[in-house]
C-alpha positions in Angstrom: -13.8 -21.0 6.1 -12.2 -23.3 3.5 -9.3 -22.0 1.5 -9.6 -22.4 -2.3 -6.6 -22.5 -4.5 -7.2 -20.4 -7.6 -4.6 -19.3 -10.1 -5.0 -15.6 -10.9 -6.4 -15.0 -14.3 -3.4 -13.3 -15.9 -3.7 -11.6 -19.3 0.1 -11.8 -19.4 2.8 -12.8 -21.8 4.8 -14.3 -18.8 5.5 -17.4 -20.8 6.6 -15.6 -23.9 10.2 -15.8 -25.0 9.9 -12.1 -25.8 9.8 -11.3 -22.1 13.6 -11.2 -21.6 13.9 -9.1 -24.8 11.3 -6.6 -23.6 12.6 -6.1 -20.1 15.6 -3.9 -21.1 13.3 -1.8 -23.4 10.8 -1.4 -20.6 13.5 -0.4 -18.2 14.8 2.2 -20.6 11.3 3.7 -21.0 10.7 3.6 -17.2 14.1 5.3 -16.6 13.0 8.3 -18.6 9.5 8.4 -16.9 11.0 8.2 -13.4 13.8 10.7 -13.9 11.6 13.1 -15.7 9.3 13.1 -12.7 12.1 13.3 -10.2 13.6 16.3 -11.9 10.2 18.1 -12.5 8.8 20.9 -10.4 6.6 19.7 -7.6 7.7 16.1 -8.2 5.9 13.3 -6.4 9.3 11.8 -5.6 11.6 12.6 -2.8 14.0 9.9 -4.0 14.1 6.3 -5.3 16.5 3.5 -5.6 17.4 3.1 -9.3 17.3 -0.7 -8.9 13.6 -0.6 -8.4 13.1 0.5 -12.0 14.7 -2.7 -13.2 12.4 -4.8 -10.9 9.3 -3.0 -12.1 10.4 -3.5 -15.7 10.8 -7.2 -15.0 7.2 -7.5 -13.8 5.7 -5.4 -16.6 7.5 -7.3 -19.3 6.5 -10.6 -17.9 10.2 -11.6 -17.2 9.1 -12.2 -13.6 6.4 -14.7 -13.8 4.3 -14.1 -10.7 2.2 -11.5 -8.9 3.7 -8.4 -7.4 3.2 -7.1 -3.9 3.5 -3.4 -3.1 3.7 -2.0 0.4 3.1 1.6 1.3 4.0 3.0 4.7 4.2 6.4 6.4 3.2 8.3 9.5 -0.4 9.0 10.5 -1.9 11.6 8.1 1.0 11.3 5.7 -1.4 10.7 2.7 -0.4 7.0 2.3 -4.0 5.7 2.1 -5.0 8.4 -0.4 -2.0 7.6 -2.6 -2.8 3.9 -2.4 -6.4 4.5 -3.5 -5.3 6.8 -6.3 -3.0 4.1 -7.6 -5.7 1.5 -7.4 -8.3 3.7 -9.0 -6.0 4.6 -11.9 -5.0 1.0 -12.6 -8.6 -0.1 -12.3 -9.7 2.5 -14.9 -7.0 1.2 -17.2 -7.8 -2.4 -16.8 -11.6 -1.8 -17.2 -10.9 -0.3 -20.6 -9.1 -3.5 -21.6 -11.5 -5.9 -19.8 -8.7 -7.3 -17.7 -9.6 -9.3 -14.5 -7.9 -10.0 -11.2 -5.6 -7.1 -11.6 -5.3 -5.6 -8.1 -6.3 -6.5 -4.6 -5.9 -4.2 -1.6 -5.0 -5.2 1.9 -5.6 -2.5 4.6 -3.0 -2.8 7.4 -5.3 -1.1 9.8 -7.7 -4.0 9.6 -5.1 -6.1 11.5 -5.4 -4.2 14.8 -6.2 -6.6 17.6 -9.8 -6.6 18.8 -9.9 -4.4 21.9 -13.7 -3.8 22.0 -14.0 -5.2 25.6 -11.4 -2.7 26.7 -13.3 0.2 25.1 -16.5 -0.9 26.9 -14.6 -1.1 30.2 -13.1 2.4 29.7 -16.5 3.9 28.8 -15.4 5.4 25.5 -12.8 5.1 22.8 -11.2 8.4 24.0 -10.7 7.0 27.5 -9.4 3.7 26.1 -6.9 5.6 23.8 -5.4 7.3 26.9 -4.2 4.0 28.3 -3.8 1.7 25.3 -1.0 2.4 22.7 -2.3 2.0 19.1 0.9 3.5 17.7 3.2 0.5 18.1 3.5 -2.5 15.7 2.6 -4.8 18.6 -1.0 -3.4 18.4 -1.5 -5.3 15.1 -1.4 -8.9 14.1 1.2 -8.4 11.4 2.1 -12.1 11.2 -1.5 -12.8 10.1 -1.3 -10.0 7.5 2.0 -11.4 6.1 0.4 -14.9 5.9 -2.6 -13.5 4.0 -0.4 -11.7 1.5 1.7 -14.8 0.9 -1.5 -16.9 0.3 -2.8 -14.3 -2.2 0.6 -14.3 -4.0 0.4 -18.1 -4.1 -3.0 -17.9 -5.8 -5.3 -18.7 -2.9 -8.5 -16.9 -1.9 -8.3 -15.3 1.6 -10.9 -14.0 4.0 -9.5 -10.8 5.5 -10.4 -9.2 8.8 -12.2 -5.8 9.1 -11.4 -3.4 11.9 -14.1 -0.9 13.0 -12.5 2.6 12.9 -15.6 4.3 14.3 -14.4 4.0 17.9 -15.4 0.5 19.0 -11.9 -1.2 18.5 -13.9 -4.2 17.2 -12.3 -6.5 14.7 -14.4 -8.8 12.6 -12.4 -11.8 11.4 -13.0 -13.7 8.1 -15.0 -10.7 7.0 -14.0 -9.8 3.5 -13.2 -12.2 0.6 -9.9 -11.2 -1.2 -9.1 -12.7 -4.5 -5.6 -13.4 -5.8 -4.5 -10.8 -8.3 -1.6 -9.6 -10.4 -0.9 -6.8 -7.9 -1.4 -7.0 -4.1 -1.2 -3.6 -2.5 -1.2 -2.7 1.2 -0.8 0.5 3.1 -0.5 1.5 6.8 1.6 2.8 9.6 3.6 -0.4 10.0 3.4 -1.9 6.6 7.2 -1.8 6.2 8.1 -3.0 9.7 10.1 -6.2 10.2 7.2 -8.8 10.6 5.7 -8.0 7.2 8.1 -6.0 5.0 9.8 -9.0 3.4 6.6 -10.0 1.6 6.7 -6.9 -0.6 8.5 -6.6 -3.9 8.1 -2.8 -4.1 8.4 -0.8 -0.8 7.1 2.8 -0.8 7.4 5.3 2.0 5.3 8.5 2.1 7.0 11.5 3.6 5.2 14.6 4.9 6.1 17.8 6.8 5.1 18.0 10.4 2.9 21.1 9.8 0.8 19.4 7.1 0.6 16.2 9.0 -0.5 17.9 12.2 -3.3 19.8 10.3 -4.5 16.6 8.8 -4.4 14.7 12.0 -6.5 17.2 14.0 -9.1 17.3 11.2 -9.3 13.5 11.4 -9.4 13.5 15.2 -12.5 15.7 15.1 -14.2 13.3 12.7 -13.4 10.4 15.1 -14.5 12.3 18.2 -11.2 12.0 20.0 -12.1 15.1 22.0 -9.6 16.2 24.7 -7.4 13.1 24.1 -6.4 14.3 20.6 -3.3 16.2 21.9 -2.1 13.2 23.8 -2.8 10.8 21.0 -1.0 13.1 18.5 2.1 13.5 20.7 2.2 9.7 21.3 1.9 9.0 17.6 4.6 11.5 16.7 7.0 10.1 19.3 6.4 6.5 18.5 6.7 7.2 14.7 10.3 8.2 15.4 10.9 4.7 16.8 8.8 2.5 14.6 8.0 4.3 11.4 10.7 6.7 10.4 13.4 3.9 10.3 11.4 2.0 7.7 12.1 4.7 5.2 15.6 3.4 5.0 14.4 0.1 3.5 12.0 1.8 1.0 12.6 1.5 -2.7 10.7 4.7 -3.3 10.1 7.7 -1.1 7.1 9.8 -2.2 6.0 13.2 -0.8 2.6 13.1 0.7 2.0 16.7 -0.3 1.9 16.6 -4.1 -1.3 17.3 -6.0 -3.3 14.1 -6.3 -3.4 14.4 -10.0 0.4 14.1 -10.1 0.3 10.6 -8.7 -2.4 9.5 -11.2 -0.5 11.1 -14.1 2.6 9.3 -13.2 0.9 5.9 -13.0 -0.8 6.6 -16.3 2.6 7.3 -17.9 3.8 3.9 -16.7 0.6 2.3 -18.0 1.3 3.9 -21.4 4.4 1.7 -21.6 2.2 -1.3 -20.9 -0.2 -0.3 -23.6 2.6 0.5 -26.1 4.2 -2.9 -25.7 1.2 -5.1 -25.5 -1.7 -3.5 -27.2 -3.0 -6.9 -28.3 -1.8 -9.2 -25.6 -1.8 -6.8 -22.7 0.7 -7.3 -19.9 0.1 -5.7 -16.5 2.6 -6.9 -13.9 
């Protein structure tokens, strides 16, 4: 399909001379919000790099005059997708109130799994296919294509994204979903912060979870996906491959979140950040 170049409709003050003046103030406000949360009981944070606060302040103030890409990674059943959707929903509610457009676009890393539907048919079922095909390595996904799509969106181009069928067919539909350029591009998945794609993200988030909680969530999901007797083998493989491919990506993360906090805590934190946006730019609203 043809690619259309479209500049995102920013309701920003990115060209305002006030931007450089506002950035230090925004950073000061964010410092308090971040450290208050870090030091609170049942915090959403495990830790964060203090330099990320300066970067976020630069986007919010309009000092950085482009869209922002956020990548969220973590093990299977860590809560990364739930956290990503809570972030998206909270921002969308805020922007709806102020009639902002083109604010946030989601990229699902899982949609970039290679089509292996023929192999599923040959195996007779997804459960049998999963015994012999490793879905828990970065090579199972077309991450180069994902990186290309994110770069195109950041450059202001519309992109048609693939859609992967998670019901057990291993079918991928290419050019399936139209994605519009936006102020924020957010993506989550097992391998979102691995080498082939990590460099496209301005803000890198890793979601940490205890093995007990992860295992409980995994088996609940396995039952929903009809993995049957292969669930144990799939889990053991996922856990072992995570040590090789996923755990190391935490070292490059700007923010490490716990995947076990109450969902309202993530939303409350985002809302506190959005309050800074509202405070500074009530009339000419800035959002990244």
